[in-house]
N, C-alpha and C positions, 0 to 999 in steps of 0.2 A: 051021660056026658058026651058032648060032641067030640068027634075024632080030632079036631084041631085044638080043642081046649087044653088037653094035657101038654102037648108040645109048647103051646104058648106060655103056660104056667112055668114049665121048665126053663125056657129061654128067659123069661122075665126074672126068675129066681137067680139064674146065672149072672144076669146083668147087674142085679142088686149086689150079689156077692162080690163081683168084680169091682164095683164102685166102692164098697166097704173096704175091700182089700187095698185099694188105691188111696183111700182117704186117711188111713192110719197105718203107719209102718213103724215097727219097734225093732231096735237093734241095741245090743250091749257092747260097750267098748271099754278097753283098759288102756290108759295112756299115762305117760309121765309128763309132768309139766311144772310150771311155776305159778304160784298164786299171784295174781295182779291186784285183786281187791276182794274184800269180804264185807258183807253187810249182815251181821248176825240178827239184827231185828227183822229184816226181810227174808232171812235164811237164803241168801243168794251169794254167789261167788263168781269171779271172773278168773279164768285160767288161760295161760299162754302155753301153747304146745308147738313143738317143731314137727311138721308133717314129715314122716320118714320117707314117703314116696318122692317128695321133691325138695325137701329142706326148707320149705316156706314156713314162716312163723304165722300161726293162726291164734286168734283169741276166741274163747267160748264163754258165754254167760250161762250159768246153770243154777238150778234150784237144789238146795241141800235140806231134804226133809228131816224131821226129828228122828226117824228110824235109820238114818244113814250112820254107818259105823265109821267113827273118826278115831284115829290113833296118832300119837306123837311118840316116836321111838318105841313103838309096840305097846304103849300104855293108853288106855281110854282117854279121850279128850273131848272137849266141847268145841263147837264151831268158833266161838269167840277166841279160842286159844290159837287159831291159825293166824298167820301174819303174812302180809305181802312179802314176797321174796322166798317164801317156803317152797322147797322142792317137794312135790307130791306125786304119789301114784294114785290114780283115781279109776274106779270102776263106776261107770255110769251108763244109763240107758237113754237113748234118744228116741223120742216119739215124734214122727213126722206127721203133722196134721195139716190139713188144708182143704181147699174147696175142690171143685171138680177139675181144676187145672193143676197139673203137676208143677207149673211154674211159680205158683204163689204159696207153696207149702212152707211151713215154718217148723223148725226143729225145736222141741222142748227137751232140754238136757237135764236129767235128774240124777244126782249122785247117789250111789248105793254104798260105796266105801271110799274113804279118803285116808291115805296113810302118809304121814310126814316123817321124814328121817332127818334129824338135826344132830349136828356135832355137839359135844358138851359145851363148847363156847357159845353156840347159837341158842342153847336151851335156857341160858340165863337171862 
């Protein structure tokens, strides 16, 4: 093997690893928010959250997979049991995927746990 071949392979490998690291970034978040809308057939939900850093209201669209843990007042529940206006605590992961440019990355938010706390009056 020529002397320059090994360093070239190492540099190329680092470049690919750097690109892969940039193309997909995963983070787990826990937030409190309000359900804006639910579509049980598509297993999607829209959540409104107040950003604690600046007080701004933000809306997030997310996917709710079958394996997501959902509870209402501590009892197992189905996605269809959630209602707009429910106050929820959500644990979700966001996967940032995109092309070579960081400017056109898209976040895909996937719920892992959704917990609703309703008063007795709201439960009816």
